[in-house]
N, C-alpha and C positions, 0 to 999 in steps of 0.2 A: 415576283409578283404573280398570282395566278391568273387566270383568265376565265370569263364565266361566258357561258354558249347559252344561247336563245334560240326556238323556233319561232320563225314570222308569216304569217299568212303573207304569199305571194301578193295580195291584192292591196296591202300596205307598203309595198318599196318604194313608191314614192315617196313617202312619210321617213325614209332615213334619209339621214346627215351622216354620211360615209365620213365626215371629218373626227366624228366620235365612238366608230369602232374601227377592230382589223382592216376588216374588208376595205377595200379601196373604191369600188364601183359597182353598178348592177351587174357587169362583167366578171365579177369577181369572188360572186358568192354562190353558195352550194346548194343547188336548188335537189328536191327532192326528185325521183325518177319518173313519177308516174304521169301518165300524157292526158291533159296537161298538167305541170307542173302544179303542185298548189300550195307550198309551203320552200322557205330557205332558212339559211342558219346563218347567225351573225354572233360574234363575240367580242369582249371587251376586258381589260383591266379590270381586275376585282377591285372595288372600291372605286370604281369610276363608271358608275350605272348611265348609261345615254339620257338626255332628256326627256326623249321621244318615247321612251320607256318608261320613264320616272311621274312623268306628266299624264300617261294615261293615251295619249296620241296613238300609240303602236301598243296591241297589246298581243303577251306571249303566249305562246301555244303548249300549253303543258305547264312543266316547272324549269325554271332555271337549270342548268347542268352544268357540272364541274369537266375538265376534259378527258375523264374515263370514261363518264356517261355520255357525250356527246361522240367520244370514237366508237362505244358499242349500239347508239343509236343508228350513225355513219352505217353500219355493216349488215343492218338489217334490211330487207326486200325493197320497201318505201326510198331508200339510199343509197342502195349498190346493186350494182349487177352482179352476178351468181357468178363466182370464179366456174371455169368450165374444168370440168373431171379428165 
């Protein structure tokens, strides 16, 4: 089963039900590397959209992504430190 990825504003972190997604707590989410961080990524199994997303309590930033799209986003300068040359 495929996973779906979504970017969420950090201001919505307290609205996340970690029982409905793959991440287990506030300590295991991937945040962007801006100072201060502004967004984080969550993922869930396709077909099991978390209720906090489907009922509109938490808004997704941009579009939902598949694994490849999430990997591409995570390699951008907002999400990863550049590799040393």
